[in-house]
VMD Tcl script that builds the backbone (N, CA, C; Angstrom):
set m [mol new atoms 513]
animate dup $m
set s [atomselect $m all]
$s set {name element resname resid chain x y z} {
  {N N MET 1 A 50.624 26.518 15.410}
  {CA C MET 1 A 50.947 26.345 14.012}
  {C C MET 1 A 49.950 27.131 13.164}
  {N N GLU 2 A 50.425 27.882 12.219}
  {CA C GLU 2 A 49.610 28.720 11.366}
  {C C GLU 2 A 49.068 27.910 10.197}
  {N N THR 3 A 47.810 28.140 9.860}
  {CA C THR 3 A 47.275 27.462 8.674}
  {C C THR 3 A 47.647 28.255 7.446}
  {N N ASN 4 A 47.978 27.542 6.415}
  {CA C ASN 4 A 48.376 28.186 5.177}
  {C C ASN 4 A 47.393 27.784 4.083}
  {N N THR 5 A 46.201 28.344 4.136}
  {CA C THR 5 A 45.151 28.033 3.171}
  {C C THR 5 A 45.359 28.862 1.918}
  {N N PRO 6 A 45.380 28.228 0.757}
  {CA C PRO 6 A 45.522 29.004 -0.475}
  {C C PRO 6 A 44.375 30.005 -0.621}
  {N N LYS 7 A 44.694 31.162 -1.189}
  {CA C LYS 7 A 43.687 32.214 -1.337}
  {C C LYS 7 A 42.493 31.767 -2.165}
  {N N THR 8 A 42.697 30.895 -3.147}
  {CA C THR 8 A 41.576 30.447 -3.973}
  {C C THR 8 A 40.585 29.641 -3.153}
  {N N LEU 9 A 41.086 28.852 -2.202}
  {CA C LEU 9 A 40.178 28.092 -1.337}
  {C C LEU 9 A 39.408 29.017 -0.420}
  {N N GLU 10 A 40.082 30.019 0.100}
  {CA C GLU 10 A 39.401 30.975 0.970}
  {C C GLU 10 A 38.297 31.696 0.194}
  {N N GLN 11 A 38.570 32.051 -1.044}
  {CA C GLN 11 A 37.565 32.734 -1.857}
  {C C GLN 11 A 36.373 31.826 -2.126}
  {N N ARG 12 A 36.627 30.527 -2.381}
  {CA C ARG 12 A 35.534 29.594 -2.634}
  {C C ARG 12 A 34.619 29.470 -1.428}
  {N N LYS 13 A 35.222 29.466 -0.246}
  {CA C LYS 13 A 34.414 29.350 0.965}
  {C C LYS 13 A 33.478 30.549 1.106}
  {N N SER 14 A 33.965 31.723 0.749}
  {CA C SER 14 A 33.167 32.920 0.965}
  {C C SER 14 A 32.207 33.201 -0.187}
  {N N SER 15 A 32.488 32.674 -1.374}
  {CA C SER 15 A 31.594 32.930 -2.501}
  {C C SER 15 A 31.231 31.607 -3.180}
  {N N PRO 16 A 30.122 31.016 -2.747}
  {CA C PRO 16 A 29.723 29.730 -3.328}
  {C C PRO 16 A 29.371 29.875 -4.797}
  {N N ILE 17 A 29.564 28.795 -5.545}
  {CA C ILE 17 A 29.253 28.788 -6.966}
  {C C ILE 17 A 27.736 28.793 -7.136}
  {N N ALA 18 A 27.236 29.663 -7.964}
  {CA C ALA 18 A 25.800 29.690 -8.255}
  {C C ALA 18 A 25.438 28.412 -8.993}
  {N N THR 19 A 24.297 27.823 -8.648}
  {CA C THR 19 A 23.931 26.544 -9.263}
  {C C THR 19 A 23.815 26.656 -10.774}
  {N N LYS 20 A 23.474 27.828 -11.301}
  {CA C LYS 20 A 23.374 27.974 -12.757}
  {C C LYS 20 A 24.728 27.778 -13.427}
  {N N ASP 21 A 25.820 27.960 -12.683}
  {CA C ASP 21 A 27.163 27.805 -13.233}
  {C C ASP 21 A 27.761 26.417 -12.971}
  {N N MET 22 A 27.033 25.577 -12.267}
  {CA C MET 22 A 27.515 24.223 -11.977}
  {C C MET 22 A 27.221 23.294 -13.142}
  {N N PRO 23 A 28.048 22.260 -13.292}
  {CA C PRO 23 A 27.701 21.229 -14.271}
  {C C PRO 23 A 26.383 20.544 -13.875}
  {N N PHE 24 A 25.732 19.957 -14.853}
  {CA C PHE 24 A 24.400 19.378 -14.704}
  {C C PHE 24 A 24.282 18.446 -13.495}
  {N N LEU 25 A 25.131 17.436 -13.402}
  {CA C LEU 25 A 24.996 16.449 -12.319}
  {C C LEU 25 A 25.251 17.050 -10.943}
  {N N GLU 26 A 26.108 18.056 -10.872}
  {CA C GLU 26 A 26.327 18.719 -9.580}
  {C C GLU 26 A 25.082 19.490 -9.148}
  {N N LYS 27 A 24.388 20.095 -10.111}
  {CA C LYS 27 A 23.129 20.773 -9.790}
  {C C LYS 27 A 22.141 19.780 -9.196}
  {N N VAL 28 A 22.010 18.642 -9.847}
  {CA C VAL 28 A 21.079 17.609 -9.367}
  {C C VAL 28 A 21.482 17.153 -7.970}
  {N N MET 29 A 22.772 16.918 -7.778}
  {CA C MET 29 A 23.261 16.445 -6.486}
  {C C MET 29 A 22.967 17.471 -5.381}
  {N N VAL 30 A 23.277 18.721 -5.621}
  {CA C VAL 30 A 23.105 19.766 -4.606}
  {C C VAL 30 A 21.623 20.030 -4.328}
  {N N LYS 31 A 20.855 20.280 -5.393}
  {CA C LYS 31 A 19.444 20.602 -5.213}
  {C C LYS 31 A 18.621 19.406 -4.734}
  {N N GLY 32 A 19.066 18.190 -5.082}
  {CA C GLY 32 A 18.344 16.984 -4.679}
  {C C GLY 32 A 18.803 16.417 -3.358}
  {N N ASN 33 A 19.842 17.045 -2.758}
  {CA C ASN 33 A 20.381 16.591 -1.476}
  {C C ASN 33 A 20.848 15.132 -1.559}
  {N N LEU 34 A 21.596 14.830 -2.632}
  {CA C LEU 34 A 22.101 13.477 -2.853}
  {C C LEU 34 A 23.551 13.379 -2.404}
  {N N GLY 35 A 24.001 12.160 -2.157}
  {CA C GLY 35 A 25.337 11.930 -1.613}
  {C C GLY 35 A 26.477 12.226 -2.562}
  {N N ASP 36 A 26.312 11.906 -3.850}
  {CA C ASP 36 A 27.388 12.150 -4.809}
  {C C ASP 36 A 26.832 12.228 -6.222}
  {N N VAL 37 A 27.712 12.546 -7.171}
  {CA C VAL 37 A 27.269 12.713 -8.551}
  {C C VAL 37 A 26.868 11.386 -9.189}
  {N N TYR 38 A 27.369 10.273 -8.668}
  {CA C TYR 38 A 26.958 8.964 -9.199}
  {C C TYR 38 A 25.485 8.701 -8.864}
  {N N ASP 39 A 25.068 9.050 -7.644}
  {CA C ASP 39 A 23.648 8.942 -7.287}
  {C C ASP 39 A 22.813 9.854 -8.177}
  {N N ALA 40 A 23.326 11.060 -8.422}
  {CA C ALA 40 A 22.619 12.009 -9.286}
  {C C ALA 40 A 22.480 11.448 -10.696}
  {N N ARG 41 A 23.534 10.847 -11.194}
  {CA C ARG 41 A 23.484 10.253 -12.535}
  {C C ARG 41 A 22.450 9.135 -12.607}
  {N N ASP 42 A 22.496 8.227 -11.630}
  {CA C ASP 42 A 21.607 7.065 -11.646}
  {C C ASP 42 A 20.136 7.450 -11.551}
  {N N VAL 43 A 19.803 8.352 -10.652}
  {CA C VAL 43 A 18.396 8.725 -10.489}
  {C C VAL 43 A 17.931 9.602 -11.657}
  {N N THR 44 A 18.825 10.373 -12.256}
  {CA C THR 44 A 18.464 11.159 -13.436}
  {C C THR 44 A 18.069 10.233 -14.583}
  {N N GLU 45 A 18.822 9.153 -14.768}
  {CA C GLU 45 A 18.481 8.188 -15.818}
  {C C GLU 45 A 17.089 7.607 -15.594}
  {N N VAL 46 A 16.743 7.335 -14.350}
  {CA C VAL 46 A 15.421 6.770 -14.044}
  {C C VAL 46 A 14.325 7.800 -14.298}
  {N N VAL 47 A 14.503 9.017 -13.839}
  {CA C VAL 47 A 13.500 10.058 -14.069}
  {C C VAL 47 A 13.309 10.253 -15.574}
  {N N TYR 48 A 14.394 10.291 -16.309}
  {CA C TYR 48 A 14.293 10.445 -17.756}
  {C C TYR 48 A 13.579 9.249 -18.391}
  {N N ARG 49 A 13.820 8.054 -17.905}
  {CA C ARG 49 A 13.142 6.867 -18.437}
  {C C ARG 49 A 11.630 6.990 -18.255}
  {N N VAL 50 A 11.205 7.390 -17.064}
  {CA C VAL 50 A 9.774 7.518 -16.801}
  {C C VAL 50 A 9.192 8.655 -17.643}
  {N N MET 51 A 9.929 9.745 -17.793}
  {CA C MET 51 A 9.460 10.847 -18.636}
  {C C MET 51 A 9.280 10.369 -20.076}
  {N N ARG 52 A 10.251 9.612 -20.601}
  {CA C ARG 52 A 10.145 9.106 -21.976}
  {C C ARG 52 A 8.970 8.157 -22.131}
  {N N ASP 53 A 8.671 7.391 -21.075}
  {CA C ASP 53 A 7.531 6.474 -21.127}
  {C C ASP 53 A 6.213 7.214 -21.328}
  {N N LEU 54 A 6.167 8.464 -20.937}
  {CA C LEU 54 A 4.956 9.271 -21.081}
  {C C LEU 54 A 4.837 9.934 -22.453}
  {N N MET 55 A 5.936 9.972 -23.180}
  {CA C MET 55 A 6.009 10.770 -24.411}
  {C C MET 55 A 6.026 9.891 -25.661}
  {N N THR 56 A 5.702 10.511 -26.784}
  {CA C THR 56 A 5.892 9.824 -28.057}
  {C C THR 56 A 7.391 9.771 -28.358}
  {N N THR 57 A 7.774 8.879 -29.248}
  {CA C THR 57 A 9.173 8.770 -29.649}
  {C C THR 57 A 9.646 10.087 -30.275}
  {N N GLU 58 A 8.799 10.710 -31.063}
  {CA C GLU 58 A 9.168 11.963 -31.725}
  {C C GLU 58 A 9.420 13.073 -30.698}
  {N N ALA 59 A 8.577 13.159 -29.697}
  {CA C ALA 59 A 8.758 14.179 -28.654}
  {C C ALA 59 A 10.042 13.919 -27.871}
  {N N ALA 60 A 10.298 12.659 -27.529}
  {CA C ALA 60 A 11.524 12.306 -26.805}
  {C C ALA 60 A 12.758 12.632 -27.644}
  {N N ASP 61 A 12.688 12.406 -28.942}
  {CA C ASP 61 A 13.815 12.724 -29.827}
  {C C ASP 61 A 14.075 14.229 -29.880}
  {N N ARG 62 A 13.018 15.020 -29.864}
  {CA C ARG 62 A 13.190 16.483 -29.873}
  {C C ARG 62 A 13.889 16.952 -28.592}
  {N N VAL 63 A 13.560 16.320 -27.470}
  {CA C VAL 63 A 14.231 16.662 -26.205}
  {C C VAL 63 A 15.709 16.280 -26.294}
  {N N ALA 64 A 15.987 15.075 -26.778}
  {CA C ALA 64 A 17.377 14.595 -26.880}
  {C C ALA 64 A 18.238 15.529 -27.730}
  {N N GLU 65 A 17.648 16.091 -28.778}
  {CA C GLU 65 A 18.392 16.987 -29.673}
  {C C GLU 65 A 18.916 18.232 -28.955}
  {N N GLU 66 A 18.259 18.633 -27.878}
  {CA C GLU 66 A 18.661 19.854 -27.175}
  {C C GLU 66 A 19.591 19.602 -25.984}
  {N N LEU 67 A 19.888 18.358 -25.691}
  {CA C LEU 67 A 20.640 18.045 -24.470}
  {C C LEU 67 A 22.096 17.661 -24.730}
  {N N HIS 68 A 22.718 18.239 -25.720}
  {CA C HIS 68 A 24.101 17.877 -26.055}
  {C C HIS 68 A 25.116 18.798 -25.374}
  {N N LYS 69 A 25.146 18.715 -24.068}
  {CA C LYS 69 A 26.147 19.429 -23.268}
  {C C LYS 69 A 26.728 18.442 -22.274}
  {N N PRO 70 A 27.961 18.671 -21.794}
  {CA C PRO 70 A 28.535 17.742 -20.809}
  {C C PRO 70 A 27.692 17.687 -19.536}
  {N N ALA 71 A 27.496 16.479 -19.021}
  {CA C ALA 71 A 26.749 16.313 -17.771}
  {C C ALA 71 A 27.622 16.662 -16.581}
  {N N GLU 72 A 28.907 16.422 -16.706}
  {CA C GLU 72 A 29.847 16.672 -15.609}
  {C C GLU 72 A 31.212 16.917 -16.225}
  {N N ILE 73 A 31.936 17.878 -15.753}
  {CA C ILE 73 A 33.287 18.138 -16.236}
  {C C ILE 73 A 34.235 17.388 -15.309}
  {N N THR 74 A 34.796 16.291 -15.833}
  {CA C THR 74 A 35.580 15.403 -14.986}
  {C C THR 74 A 36.517 14.548 -15.823}
  {N N ASP 75 A 37.522 13.963 -15.158}
  {CA C ASP 75 A 38.415 13.006 -15.807}
  {C C ASP 75 A 37.919 11.577 -15.624}
  {N N GLU 76 A 36.904 11.386 -14.761}
  {CA C GLU 76 A 36.393 10.039 -14.497}
  {C C GLU 76 A 35.537 9.563 -15.663}
  {N N LYS 77 A 35.964 8.451 -16.264}
  {CA C LYS 77 A 35.267 7.939 -17.453}
  {C C LYS 77 A 33.804 7.620 -17.179}
  {N N ALA 78 A 33.472 7.169 -15.982}
  {CA C ALA 78 A 32.091 6.805 -15.659}
  {C C ALA 78 A 31.151 8.008 -15.680}
  {N N LEU 79 A 31.711 9.209 -15.654}
  {CA C LEU 79 A 30.886 10.418 -15.650}
  {C C LEU 79 A 31.085 11.271 -16.906}
  {N N GLN 80 A 31.912 10.801 -17.841}
  {CA C GLN 80 A 32.152 11.567 -19.061}
  {C C GLN 80 A 31.049 11.257 -20.061}
  {N N MET 81 A 30.025 12.069 -20.031}
  {CA C MET 81 A 28.885 11.870 -20.920}
  {C C MET 81 A 28.191 13.195 -21.132}
  {N N GLU 82 A 27.341 13.201 -22.137}
  {CA C GLU 82 A 26.493 14.353 -22.357}
  {C C GLU 82 A 25.177 14.125 -21.622}
  {N N ILE 83 A 24.451 15.184 -21.397}
  {CA C ILE 83 A 23.131 15.055 -20.779}
  {C C ILE 83 A 22.247 14.193 -21.679}
  {N N ALA 84 A 22.437 14.290 -22.993}
  {CA C ALA 84 A 21.670 13.462 -23.939}
  {C C ALA 84 A 21.907 11.971 -23.690}
  {N N ASP 85 A 23.105 11.603 -23.235}
  {CA C ASP 85 A 23.385 10.194 -22.925}
  {C C ASP 85 A 22.549 9.728 -21.740}
  {N N LEU 86 A 22.280 10.624 -20.808}
  {CA C LEU 86 A 21.419 10.289 -19.674}
  {C C LEU 86 A 19.974 10.120 -20.135}
  {N N TRP 87 A 19.584 10.895 -21.140}
  {CA C TRP 87 A 18.226 10.838 -21.663}
  {C C TRP 87 A 17.963 9.509 -22.364}
  {N N LYS 88 A 18.983 8.974 -23.044}
  {CA C LYS 88 A 18.834 7.691 -23.729}
  {C C LYS 88 A 18.890 6.578 -22.691}
  {N N ASP 89 A 18.149 5.500 -22.922}
  {CA C ASP 89 A 18.150 4.402 -21.955}
  {C C ASP 89 A 19.418 3.570 -22.086}
  {N N THR 90 A 20.049 3.254 -20.967}
  {CA C THR 90 A 21.272 2.453 -20.976}
  {C C THR 90 A 20.985 0.976 -21.215}
  {N N ASN 91 A 19.740 0.553 -21.004}
  {CA C ASN 91 A 19.343 -0.823 -21.259}
  {C C ASN 91 A 18.870 -0.908 -22.711}
  {N N PRO 92 A 19.586 -1.648 -23.574}
  {CA C PRO 92 A 19.223 -1.653 -24.995}
  {C C PRO 92 A 17.822 -2.205 -25.275}
  {N N VAL 93 A 17.381 -3.199 -24.512}
  {CA C VAL 93 A 16.038 -3.767 -24.726}
  {C C VAL 93 A 14.974 -2.742 -24.359}
  {N N VAL 94 A 15.122 -2.120 -23.194}
  {CA C VAL 94 A 14.161 -1.097 -22.762}
  {C C VAL 94 A 14.181 0.080 -23.742}
  {N N GLY 95 A 15.363 0.455 -24.201}
  {CA C GLY 95 A 15.488 1.545 -25.159}
  {C C GLY 95 A 14.753 1.252 -26.453}
  {N N LEU 96 A 14.877 0.026 -26.945}
  {CA C LEU 96 A 14.176 -0.362 -28.168}
  {C C LEU 96 A 12.669 -0.375 -27.958}
  {N N LEU 97 A 12.232 -0.993 -26.872}
  {CA C LEU 97 A 10.793 -1.066 -26.594}
  {C C LEU 97 A 10.177 0.317 -26.439}
  {N N SER 98 A 10.910 1.225 -25.819}
  {CA C SER 98 A 10.358 2.568 -25.613}
  {C C SER 98 A 10.201 3.310 -26.937}
  {N N ARG 99 A 10.918 2.896 -27.957}
  {CA C ARG 99 A 10.801 3.557 -29.264}
  {C C ARG 99 A 9.638 3.021 -30.086}
  {N N VAL 100 A 9.152 1.807 -29.773}
  {CA C VAL 100 A 8.104 1.206 -30.601}
  {C C VAL 100 A 6.732 1.173 -29.933}
  {N N ARG 101 A 6.661 1.373 -28.639}
  {CA C ARG 101 A 5.370 1.318 -27.950}
  {C C ARG 101 A 4.786 2.723 -27.823}
  {N N PRO 102 A 3.468 2.802 -27.688}
  {CA C PRO 102 A 2.837 4.127 -27.533}
  {C C PRO 102 A 3.099 4.699 -26.136}
  {N N PRO 103 A 2.867 6.002 -25.955}
  {CA C PRO 103 A 3.030 6.607 -24.620}
  {C C PRO 103 A 2.120 5.925 -23.599}
  {N N TRP 104 A 2.597 5.819 -22.365}
  {CA C TRP 104 A 1.830 5.168 -21.308}
  {C C TRP 104 A 0.908 6.180 -20.650}
  {N N GLN 105 A -0.128 6.545 -21.373}
  {CA C GLN 105 A -1.125 7.460 -20.848}
  {C C GLN 105 A -2.494 6.911 -21.179}
  {N N GLY 106 A -3.498 7.440 -20.550}
  {CA C GLY 106 A -4.857 6.983 -20.815}
  {C C GLY 106 A -5.212 5.778 -19.984}
  {N N PRO 107 A -6.336 5.134 -20.304}
  {CA C PRO 107 A -6.794 3.999 -19.499}
  {C C PRO 107 A -5.891 2.785 -19.685}
  {N N GLY 108 A -5.891 1.914 -18.680}
  {CA C GLY 108 A -5.114 0.686 -18.773}
  {C C GLY 108 A -4.165 0.530 -17.614}
  {N N ILE 109 A -3.572 -0.648 -17.519}
  {CA C ILE 109 A -2.699 -0.956 -16.381}
  {C C ILE 109 A -1.357 -0.244 -16.453}
  {N N PHE 110 A -0.973 0.221 -17.641}
  {CA C PHE 110 A 0.337 0.847 -17.780}
  {C C PHE 110 A 0.303 2.359 -17.653}
  {N N LYS 111 A -0.856 2.903 -17.377}
  {CA C LYS 111 A -0.966 4.356 -17.248}
  {C C LYS 111 A -0.019 4.842 -16.151}
  {N N ILE 112 A 0.703 5.892 -16.454}
  {CA C ILE 112 A 1.615 6.478 -15.474}
  {C C ILE 112 A 0.988 7.762 -14.961}
  {N N ASP 113 A 0.452 7.690 -13.735}
  {CA C ASP 113 A -0.039 8.898 -13.085}
  {C C ASP 113 A 1.079 9.419 -12.177}
  {N N SER 114 A 0.813 10.475 -11.451}
  {CA C SER 114 A 1.855 11.069 -10.608}
  {C C SER 114 A 2.371 10.104 -9.546}
  {N N ASP 115 A 1.467 9.351 -8.925}
  {CA C ASP 115 A 1.898 8.398 -7.898}
  {C C ASP 115 A 2.820 7.326 -8.474}
  {N N ARG 116 A 2.451 6.795 -9.636}
  {CA C ARG 116 A 3.285 5.764 -10.267}
  {C C ARG 116 A 4.623 6.352 -10.709}
  {N N PHE 117 A 4.606 7.580 -11.211}
  {CA C PHE 117 A 5.840 8.258 -11.617}
  {C C PHE 117 A 6.800 8.328 -10.427}
  {N N LEU 118 A 6.321 8.873 -9.305}
  {CA C LEU 118 A 7.171 9.042 -8.125}
  {C C LEU 118 A 7.558 7.694 -7.508}
  {N N PHE 119 A 6.659 6.716 -7.559}
  {CA C PHE 119 A 6.947 5.369 -7.064}
  {C C PHE 119 A 8.093 4.752 -7.861}
  {N N ARG 120 A 8.012 4.860 -9.179}
  {CA C ARG 120 A 9.074 4.311 -10.017}
  {C C ARG 120 A 10.405 4.997 -9.759}
  {N N VAL 121 A 10.398 6.304 -9.602}
  {CA C VAL 121 A 11.638 7.035 -9.329}
  {C C VAL 121 A 12.274 6.532 -8.040}
  {N N ALA 122 A 11.467 6.408 -6.997}
  {CA C ALA 122 A 11.995 5.963 -5.696}
  {C C ALA 122 A 12.519 4.532 -5.766}
  {N N ASN 123 A 11.791 3.645 -6.446}
  {CA C ASN 123 A 12.182 2.237 -6.469}
  {C C ASN 123 A 13.255 1.919 -7.499}
  {N N GLU 124 A 13.094 2.392 -8.711}
  {CA C GLU 124 A 14.074 2.109 -9.751}
  {C C GLU 124 A 15.341 2.932 -9.568}
  {N N GLY 125 A 15.205 4.091 -8.934}
  {CA C GLY 125 A 16.356 4.964 -8.728}
  {C C GLY 125 A 17.189 4.593 -7.522}
  {N N GLY 126 A 16.706 3.650 -6.721}
  {CA C GLY 126 A 17.457 3.215 -5.546}
  {C C GLY 126 A 17.668 4.313 -4.520}
  {N N LEU 127 A 16.684 5.191 -4.382}
  {CA C LEU 127 A 16.829 6.292 -3.421}
  {C C LEU 127 A 16.829 5.770 -1.987}
  {N N GLN 128 A 17.648 6.365 -1.176}
  {CA C GLN 128 A 17.675 6.041 0.242}
  {C C GLN 128 A 16.361 6.499 0.874}
  {N N PRO 129 A 15.913 5.817 1.931}
  {CA C PRO 129 A 14.628 6.177 2.551}
  {C C PRO 129 A 14.550 7.624 3.054}
  {N N ASN 130 A 15.675 8.213 3.410}
  {CA C ASN 130 A 15.665 9.577 3.940}
  {C C ASN 130 A 15.716 10.649 2.849}
  {N N VAL 131 A 15.755 10.232 1.578}
  {CA C VAL 131 A 15.806 11.183 0.471}
  {C C VAL 131 A 14.386 11.502 0.012}
  {N N ASP 132 A 14.082 12.771 -0.114}
  {CA C ASP 132 A 12.769 13.224 -0.547}
  {C C ASP 132 A 12.677 13.096 -2.073}
  {N N ARG 133 A 11.889 12.143 -2.538}
  {CA C ARG 133 A 11.825 11.861 -3.978}
  {C C ARG 133 A 11.314 13.050 -4.772}
  {N N GLU 134 A 10.389 13.817 -4.210}
  {CA C GLU 134 A 9.891 14.997 -4.916}
  {C C GLU 134 A 10.974 16.055 -5.051}
  {N N GLN 135 A 11.796 16.209 -4.020}
  {CA C GLN 135 A 12.899 17.165 -4.085}
  {C C GLN 135 A 13.901 16.740 -5.156}
  {N N VAL 136 A 14.174 15.452 -5.248}
  {CA C VAL 136 A 15.099 14.943 -6.258}
  {C C VAL 136 A 14.531 15.170 -7.661}
  {N N VAL 137 A 13.258 14.859 -7.844}
  {CA C VAL 137 A 12.625 15.055 -9.149}
  {C C VAL 137 A 12.674 16.532 -9.534}
  {N N LYS 138 A 12.369 17.420 -8.598}
  {CA C LYS 138 A 12.433 18.858 -8.884}
  {C C LYS 138 A 13.856 19.289 -9.225}
  {N N ALA 139 A 14.844 18.711 -8.560}
  {CA C ALA 139 A 16.242 19.047 -8.850}
  {C C ALA 139 A 16.602 18.649 -10.282}
  {N N ILE 140 A 16.165 17.470 -10.688}
  {CA C ILE 140 A 16.426 17.003 -12.051}
  {C C ILE 140 A 15.670 17.869 -13.051}
  {N N PHE 141 A 14.427 18.170 -12.741}
  {CA C PHE 141 A 13.635 19.028 -13.613}
  {C C PHE 141 A 14.290 20.402 -13.761}
  {N N SER 142 A 14.730 20.981 -12.663}
  {CA C SER 142 A 15.346 22.301 -12.692}
  {C C SER 142 A 16.611 22.298 -13.550}
  {N N ALA 143 A 17.475 21.324 -13.331}
  {CA C ALA 143 A 18.712 21.229 -14.105}
  {C C ALA 143 A 18.405 20.992 -15.582}
  {N N THR 144 A 17.382 20.202 -15.862}
  {CA C THR 144 A 16.999 19.913 -17.246}
  {C C THR 144 A 16.450 21.151 -17.930}
  {N N LYS 145 A 15.589 21.880 -17.241}
  {CA C LYS 145 A 14.998 23.080 -17.828}
  {C C LYS 145 A 16.064 24.119 -18.162}
  {N N ASP 146 A 17.169 24.137 -17.406}
  {CA C ASP 146 A 18.265 25.061 -17.704}
  {C C ASP 146 A 18.883 24.778 -19.076}
  {N N GLU 147 A 18.689 23.572 -19.590}
  {CA C GLU 147 A 19.310 23.158 -20.846}
  {C C GLU 147 A 18.372 23.205 -22.047}
  {N N LEU 148 A 17.103 23.464 -21.821}
  {CA C LEU 148 A 16.101 23.347 -22.886}
  {C C LEU 148 A 15.534 24.692 -23.322}
  {N N SER 149 A 15.037 24.709 -24.542}
  {CA C SER 149 A 14.342 25.885 -25.050}
  {C C SER 149 A 12.973 25.979 -24.387}
  {N N SER 150 A 12.378 27.158 -24.416}
  {CA C SER 150 A 11.054 27.316 -23.808}
  {C C SER 150 A 10.022 26.451 -24.528}
  {N N GLU 151 A 10.190 26.250 -25.818}
  {CA C GLU 151 A 9.275 25.385 -26.571}
  {C C GLU 151 A 9.335 23.945 -26.052}
  {N N ARG 152 A 10.529 23.452 -25.824}
  {CA C ARG 152 A 10.688 22.078 -25.335}
  {C C ARG 152 A 10.183 21.961 -23.894}
  {N N ILE 153 A 10.401 22.984 -23.087}
  {CA C ILE 153 A 9.914 22.983 -21.705}
  {C C ILE 153 A 8.399 22.846 -21.691}
  {N N GLN 154 A 7.729 23.604 -22.559}
  {CA C GLN 154 A 6.268 23.533 -22.638}
  {C C GLN 154 A 5.802 22.179 -23.160}
  {N N GLU 155 A 6.529 21.630 -24.131}
  {CA C GLU 155 A 6.148 20.333 -24.683}
  {C C GLU 155 A 6.230 19.243 -23.615}
  {N N ILE 156 A 7.305 19.243 -22.856}
  {CA C ILE 156 A 7.446 18.238 -21.790}
  {C C ILE 156 A 6.322 18.396 -20.779}
  {N N ALA 157 A 6.029 19.626 -20.385}
  {CA C ALA 157 A 4.957 19.867 -19.408}
  {C C ALA 157 A 3.640 19.267 -19.878}
  {N N SER 158 A 3.388 19.326 -21.168}
  {CA C SER 158 A 2.116 18.816 -21.690}
  {C C SER 158 A 1.988 17.295 -21.545}
  {N N TRP 159 A 3.092 16.595 -21.385}
  {CA C TRP 159 A 3.058 15.135 -21.253}
  {C C TRP 159 A 2.971 14.666 -19.804}
  {N N LEU 160 A 3.304 15.516 -18.854}
  {CA C LEU 160 A 3.409 15.100 -17.459}
  {C C LEU 160 A 2.047 15.069 -16.759}
  {N N PRO 161 A 1.852 14.074 -15.872}
  {CA C PRO 161 A 0.607 14.026 -15.094}
  {C C PRO 161 A 0.567 15.147 -14.053}
  {N N ASP 162 A -0.603 15.415 -13.537}
  {CA C ASP 162 A -0.916 16.568 -12.685}
  {C C ASP 162 A 0.137 16.976 -11.651}
  {N N LYS 163 A 0.391 16.167 -10.654}
  {CA C LYS 163 A 1.311 16.552 -9.581}
  {C C LYS 163 A 2.752 16.661 -10.089}
  {N N VAL 164 A 3.129 15.778 -10.984}
  {CA C VAL 164 A 4.481 15.826 -11.552}
  {C C VAL 164 A 4.633 17.062 -12.432}
  {N N ARG 165 A 3.579 17.411 -13.132}
  {CA C ARG 165 A 3.613 18.634 -13.936}
  {C C ARG 165 A 3.795 19.849 -13.026}
  {N N GLN 166 A 3.164 19.841 -11.881}
  {CA C GLN 166 A 3.320 20.937 -10.925}
  {C C GLN 166 A 4.783 21.027 -10.458}
  {N N LEU 167 A 5.417 19.873 -10.193}
  {CA C LEU 167 A 6.838 19.866 -9.817}
  {C C LEU 167 A 7.689 20.447 -10.945}
  {N N TRP 168 A 7.349 20.092 -12.178}
  {CA C TRP 168 A 8.065 20.604 -13.353}
  {C C TRP 168 A 7.948 22.127 -13.414}
  {N N GLU 169 A 6.755 22.628 -13.206}
  {CA C GLU 169 A 6.534 24.067 -13.303}
  {C C GLU 169 A 7.182 24.829 -12.139}
  {N N GLU 170 A 7.284 24.205 -10.962}
  {CA C GLU 170 A 7.907 24.846 -9.808}
  {C C GLU 170 A 9.434 24.825 -9.901}
  {N N ALA 171 A 9.972 23.893 -10.680}
  {CA C ALA 171 A 11.439 23.722 -10.746}
  {C C ALA 171 A 12.104 24.877 -11.482}
}
mol reanalyze $m
mol bondsrecalc $m
mol representation Tube
mol addrep $m
């Protein structure tokens, strides 16, 4: 029996889509080696939450202003959002608190260093044990940087702790 593969499918197999041309969540999924776009969405929200915890409200608002593009091109309502929607916290209480409290930097129990940043991503993001949390963070950083101005990229870098900042710069 002869296979009758449509020519468009054959072309897709031979010429993969460049990640720069993929929607945001697909970039995260592919580069982060995640199972599906829902995992990419969930862990992106967590990474963004921890990033916002490091920043002033004004800095976080400047980032949000630049992220108004679709996160995924789809008919599924659960994925119909802008990247800016991922940046905002889905928990209204946490979202409010993050707007009124100072950045979690400097001395004290709430300081977010690189270890705490990556720990929170792994635990709050529900990553599977076989998923490399640094690879996922870099995937999110890379996809995010594709959407931001160079000024905003530099501003975010200035808020990140040492090892996480290195991941940001490598992404």
